C-alpha positions as CSV (number, residue, x, y, z in Angstrom):
1,X,9.2,30.0,-29.6
2,X,8.4,27.0,-27.4
3,X,6.5,25.2,-30.2
4,X,9.5,25.6,-32.6
5,X,11.8,24.2,-29.9
6,X,9.6,21.2,-29.4
7,X,9.2,20.7,-33.1
8,X,12.9,20.7,-33.6
9,X,13.5,17.7,-31.3
10,X,14.8,14.7,-33.2
11,X,12.1,12.0,-33.7
12,X,14.2,9.4,-31.8
13,X,14.2,11.7,-28.7
14,X,10.5,12.4,-28.6
15,X,9.8,9.6,-26.1
16,X,13.1,9.8,-24.2
17,X,12.5,10.8,-20.6
18,X,16.1,12.0,-20.3
19,X,16.2,14.2,-23.4
20,X,14.6,17.3,-21.7
21,X,17.3,17.3,-19.1
22,X,19.9,17.9,-21.8
23,X,17.9,20.8,-23.3
24,X,16.3,22.8,-20.4
25,X,17.7,24.8,-17.6
26,X,16.2,25.1,-14.1
27,X,15.2,28.5,-12.8
28,X,12.8,29.9,-10.3
29,X,9.2,30.3,-11.5
30,X,9.1,33.5,-9.5
31,X,11.0,35.2,-12.3
32,X,7.8,35.8,-14.0
33,X,7.6,38.5,-16.7
34,X,4.6,40.9,-16.4
35,X,1.5,39.6,-17.9
36,X,2.6,36.0,-18.4
37,X,0.8,33.0,-17.0
38,X,2.5,29.9,-15.8
39,X,1.7,26.4,-17.0
40,X,3.0,23.6,-14.9
41,X,3.2,20.0,-16.3
42,X,3.8,17.2,-13.9
43,X,4.4,13.6,-14.6
44,X,6.5,10.6,-13.4
45,X,7.7,10.0,-17.0
46,X,7.6,13.3,-18.9
47,X,8.9,13.2,-22.4
48,X,9.3,15.9,-25.1
49,X,6.3,14.3,-26.9
50,X,4.0,14.7,-23.9
51,X,5.1,18.3,-23.2
52,X,4.7,19.2,-26.9
53,X,1.2,17.6,-27.1
54,X,0.1,19.4,-23.9
55,X,1.4,22.8,-25.3
56,X,-0.1,22.2,-28.7
57,X,-3.4,21.1,-27.1
58,X,-3.7,24.4,-25.1
59,X,-2.7,26.4,-28.2
60,X,-6.2,27.7,-28.7
61,X,-6.1,29.5,-25.3
62,X,-2.4,29.7,-24.3
63,X,0.5,31.1,-26.3
64,X,3.8,29.6,-24.9
65,X,6.9,31.8,-24.8
66,X,9.5,30.0,-22.7
67,X,10.1,26.7,-21.1
68,X,12.2,25.4,-18.2
69,X,12.3,23.0,-15.3
70,X,10.7,23.7,-12.0
71,X,13.4,23.9,-9.2
72,X,12.0,20.6,-7.8
73,X,12.1,18.8,-11.1
74,X,13.1,15.1,-10.4
75,X,13.9,15.8,-6.8
76,X,10.7,14.3,-5.4
77,X,10.1,11.6,-8.0
78,X,8.3,13.7,-10.6
79,X,9.3,15.4,-13.7
80,X,8.0,19.0,-13.6
81,X,8.2,21.4,-16.6
82,X,7.2,25.1,-16.4
83,X,6.0,26.8,-19.5
84,X,5.3,30.6,-19.5
85,X,3.0,32.2,-21.9
86,X,-0.1,34.4,-22.5
87,X,-3.7,33.3,-22.1
88,X,-5.9,34.4,-24.9
89,X,-9.4,35.8,-24.5
90,X,-10.8,32.4,-25.4
91,X,-9.5,31.0,-22.2
92,X,-12.7,31.8,-20.4
93,X,-10.9,32.8,-17.2
94,X,-13.4,35.6,-16.8
95,X,-16.3,33.2,-17.5
96,X,-18.6,35.9,-18.9
97,X,-21.6,34.9,-20.9
98,X,-19.9,35.9,-24.2
99,X,-16.6,34.0,-23.6
100,X,-16.6,30.2,-23.6
101,X,-14.8,28.7,-20.6
102,X,-12.5,26.5,-22.6
103,X,-9.5,26.2,-20.2
104,X,-11.0,23.9,-17.6
105,X,-12.3,21.4,-20.1
106,X,-9.0,21.4,-22.1
107,X,-7.0,20.8,-18.9
108,X,-9.2,17.9,-17.9
109,X,-8.9,16.3,-21.4
110,X,-5.2,16.7,-21.6
111,X,-4.5,15.5,-18.1
112,X,-6.4,12.3,-18.7
113,X,-5.0,11.7,-22.2
114,X,-1.4,12.1,-21.3
115,X,-1.6,11.0,-17.6
116,X,-0.2,14.3,-16.3
117,X,-1.3,16.9,-13.8
118,X,-1.6,20.4,-15.2
119,X,-2.3,23.8,-13.9
120,X,-2.2,27.4,-15.2
121,X,-1.7,30.3,-12.8
122,X,-1.3,34.0,-13.1
123,X,0.7,34.2,-9.8
124,X,2.2,31.6,-7.4
125,X,2.7,31.7,-3.6
126,X,6.5,31.4,-2.9
127,X,7.8,28.4,-1.1
128,X,10.7,30.4,0.1
129,X,8.5,32.9,2.1
130,X,6.4,32.0,5.1
131,X,2.9,30.9,4.1
132,X,-0.3,29.2,5.3
133,X,-1.7,25.9,4.0
134,X,-5.3,25.0,5.2
135,X,-6.3,21.5,4.4
136,X,-9.6,19.7,4.4
137,X,-9.3,16.4,6.3
138,X,-11.7,13.7,5.0
139,X,-10.7,12.4,1.5
140,X,-7.9,15.0,1.4
141,X,-5.6,14.6,4.3
142,X,-6.8,11.1,5.0
143,X,-8.0,8.5,2.6
144,X,-11.5,8.0,4.2
145,X,-14.6,9.9,5.2
146,X,-14.7,9.3,8.9
147,X,-18.4,9.7,9.3
148,X,-19.0,7.0,6.7
149,X,-16.7,4.7,8.6
150,X,-18.5,5.3,11.9
151,X,-21.8,4.6,10.1
152,X,-20.6,1.3,8.7
153,X,-19.8,0.1,12.3
154,X,-23.3,1.4,13.3
155,X,-24.9,-0.6,10.5
156,X,-26.2,2.6,8.6
157,X,-23.2,2.8,6.2
158,X,-25.0,3.0,2.9
159,X,-27.6,5.5,4.1
160,X,-24.9,7.9,5.5
161,X,-22.5,7.5,2.5
162,X,-25.2,8.4,0.0
163,X,-25.8,11.7,1.8
164,X,-22.1,12.4,2.2
165,X,-21.6,12.0,-1.6
166,X,-24.6,14.4,-2.2
167,X,-23.0,17.0,0.1
168,X,-19.5,16.7,-1.5
169,X,-21.1,17.3,-4.9
170,X,-22.9,20.4,-3.6
171,X,-26.3,18.9,-4.1
172,X,-27.5,19.3,-0.5
173,X,-26.8,22.0,2.1
174,X,-23.9,21.0,4.2
175,X,-25.4,21.8,7.6
176,X,-28.5,19.8,6.7
177,X,-26.5,16.9,5.5
178,X,-24.3,16.9,8.6
179,X,-27.1,17.0,11.0
180,X,-28.9,14.2,9.2
181,X,-25.8,12.0,9.1
182,X,-24.9,12.6,12.7
183,X,-28.3,11.8,13.9
184,X,-27.9,8.4,12.4
185,X,-25.1,7.8,14.8
186,X,-27.1,8.1,18.0
187,X,-26.1,5.3,20.3
188,X,-22.7,4.5,18.8
189,X,-20.2,3.7,21.5
190,X,-17.0,5.9,21.7
191,X,-14.7,2.9,21.5
192,X,-15.8,2.5,17.8
193,X,-14.5,6.0,17.0
194,X,-11.2,5.1,18.7
195,X,-10.9,2.0,16.5
196,X,-11.1,4.3,13.4
197,X,-8.9,7.0,14.9
198,X,-6.1,4.7,15.6
199,X,-5.9,3.5,12.0
200,X,-6.5,6.6,10.0
201,X,-4.9,6.1,6.5
202,X,-2.8,9.2,5.6
203,X,-3.0,10.2,1.9
204,X,0.2,9.5,-0.1
205,X,2.5,12.5,-0.2
206,X,1.1,14.2,2.9
207,X,4.1,13.7,5.2
208,X,6.5,14.8,2.4
209,X,4.4,17.9,1.8
210,X,4.3,18.8,5.5
211,X,8.0,18.2,6.1
212,X,9.0,20.5,3.2
213,X,6.6,23.3,4.0
214,X,7.7,23.2,7.7
215,X,11.3,23.5,6.5
216,X,10.3,26.7,4.8
217,X,8.4,28.1,7.8
218,X,4.9,27.5,6.6
219,X,2.0,27.2,9.0
220,X,-0.3,24.2,8.4
221,X,-3.9,23.7,9.6
222,X,-7.0,21.5,9.2
223,X,-10.3,23.1,8.4
224,X,-12.8,20.3,8.3
225,X,-16.5,19.6,8.3
226,X,-15.5,16.3,10.1
227,X,-14.9,15.9,13.7
228,X,-12.4,17.0,16.5
229,X,-12.1,13.4,17.6
230,X,-10.0,12.8,14.5
231,X,-8.8,16.2,13.5
232,X,-7.1,16.9,16.9
233,X,-5.5,13.5,16.7
234,X,-4.1,14.2,13.2
235,X,-2.9,17.6,14.4
236,X,-0.7,16.0,17.0
237,X,0.3,13.1,14.8
238,X,1.5,15.3,11.9
239,X,2.7,18.2,14.0
240,X,0.2,20.7,12.5
241,X,-0.3,24.2,13.9
242,X,-4.2,24.3,14.1
243,X,-7.3,22.2,13.6
244,X,-10.8,23.4,13.3
245,X,-13.7,20.9,13.0
246,X,-17.0,19.9,14.5
247,X,-17.4,18.4,18.0
248,X,-19.5,15.3,18.4
249,X,-21.5,15.2,21.6
250,X,-20.5,12.1,23.6
251,X,-22.3,11.3,26.9
252,X,-21.2,8.5,29.2
253,X,-19.2,7.0,26.3
254,X,-22.1,7.1,23.8
255,X,-22.7,9.4,20.9
256,X,-26.0,11.4,21.2
257,X,-26.4,12.0,17.5
258,X,-25.6,15.7,17.9
259,X,-22.8,18.1,17.4
260,X,-22.1,21.0,19.7
261,X,-21.2,24.6,18.7
262,X,-21.2,26.3,15.3
263,X,-21.1,23.8,12.4
264,X,-17.8,24.1,10.4
265,X,-19.3,24.6,6.9
266,X,-17.9,26.2,3.8
267,X,-18.2,29.8,5.2
268,X,-16.5,28.8,8.5
269,X,-13.7,27.2,6.6
270,X,-13.2,30.4,4.6
271,X,-13.2,32.5,7.8
272,X,-10.6,30.1,9.3
273,X,-8.2,30.8,6.4
274,X,-8.6,34.6,6.9
275,X,-8.3,34.4,10.7
276,X,-5.3,32.1,10.8
277,X,-3.5,34.3,8.2
278,X,-4.1,37.4,10.4
279,X,-3.1,35.5,13.5
280,X,0.2,34.5,12.1
281,X,0.7,37.7,10.1
282,X,0.9,35.8,6.8
283,X,0.2,38.0,3.7
284,X,-2.9,37.0,1.8
285,X,-0.8,36.2,-1.4
286,X,0.9,33.4,0.7
287,X,-2.3,31.5,1.5
288,X,-3.2,28.1,0.0
289,X,-6.3,26.0,0.6
290,X,-6.7,22.4,-0.5
291,X,-9.7,20.1,-0.6
292,X,-11.9,17.8,-2.5
293,X,-15.5,18.7,-2.0
294,X,-17.9,21.5,-2.9
295,X,-17.8,22.8,0.6
296,X,-14.1,23.5,0.2
297,X,-14.6,26.0,-2.7
298,X,-15.3,29.0,-0.5
299,X,-12.1,28.7,1.4
300,X,-10.2,28.1,-1.9
301,X,-11.7,31.4,-3.1
302,X,-10.6,33.1,0.0
303,X,-7.0,31.9,-0.5
304,X,-4.4,33.0,-3.0
305,X,-4.2,29.5,-4.4
306,X,-7.0,27.0,-4.3
307,X,-6.0,23.4,-5.0
308,X,-8.4,20.5,-5.7
309,X,-7.0,17.2,-4.5
310,X,-8.6,14.2,-6.3
311,X,-11.7,16.3,-6.2
312,X,-15.2,16.0,-7.4
313,X,-15.6,17.3,-11.0
314,X,-17.1,20.7,-10.0
315,X,-14.2,21.2,-7.6
316,X,-11.6,20.4,-10.2
317,X,-13.2,22.8,-12.6
318,X,-13.5,25.7,-10.1
319,X,-10.2,25.4,-8.2
320,X,-7.2,27.4,-9.4
321,X,-5.3,24.1,-10.0
322,X,-6.1,20.4,-9.6
323,X,-4.1,17.4,-8.5
324,X,-5.9,14.6,-10.3
325,X,-3.3,11.9,-10.5
326,X,-0.3,12.6,-8.3
327,X,0.2,12.5,-4.6
328,X,-0.4,15.6,-2.3
329,X,3.2,16.7,-2.5
330,X,2.5,17.8,-6.0
331,X,1.0,20.9,-4.5
332,X,4.7,22.0,-4.1
333,X,5.1,22.3,-7.8
334,X,2.5,25.0,-8.0
335,X,4.6,27.2,-5.7
336,X,7.4,29.4,-7.0
């Protein structure tokens, strides 16, 4: 048993980051026995103590049966341990009225307490098979909300940022929030957008994530409630395969305060995942969606794996897995 193995570790080794390397083997997570779930523990300084505390902390809902390293353990700067086991009926994964949803709250608590990223999955897309990753743009692929930055230059920053925050928490309909915020940008000169576009801050780990997925023949796309002015630029800059976003109306170099065409909201993002998978003949079990806001949840549900990236609390809770602390390349550890 995993608990027995961890309890048998000598006291002097419990905080030794190298001890696990002498005790565990590395094997593919795809070798998953029927009916077992996969717990992934990610940290830059994993020790037997941390792993044991996480496993014990989940004991009420997760019975561990085996433990090994992820194939990418220590290859990208992170320790990654995979624990296989069985979820109990108390896990709340069905979220019925009679079953308490313990798992999300336990993962949130343990992640914060031991400074690790955690995720429990029943199945995992395979890194070694062609797949599709669809990413949100603002506050996911890049470390800003573009509309908020435009608003700051236009002198309406606080007003627009407040609406953005409400929309990302799911407190206001996205279409209404977008129209309201874009209307505030009426009269902004296009050169201010260019100023923002030319200095977009890429999230840590993005380029590593993209490079490795490209090496394994994955398709990569943006599905964003943001704007083509920035999304198309990032598509070219990062060598992505597709970008779907909203188009700001610009007349004679000035924003009109409107968008043209269908608004890219939560439902359009979800349709984008399905359409791109069909276009590139990617099986549905090889699709991944990543985002941070409530309007990303529908496309996460459409995908085989939904990943919250430094997301709002509601997104972390409802996504299949959440990257709370690490860089975006940590998504790779949730693939087999």
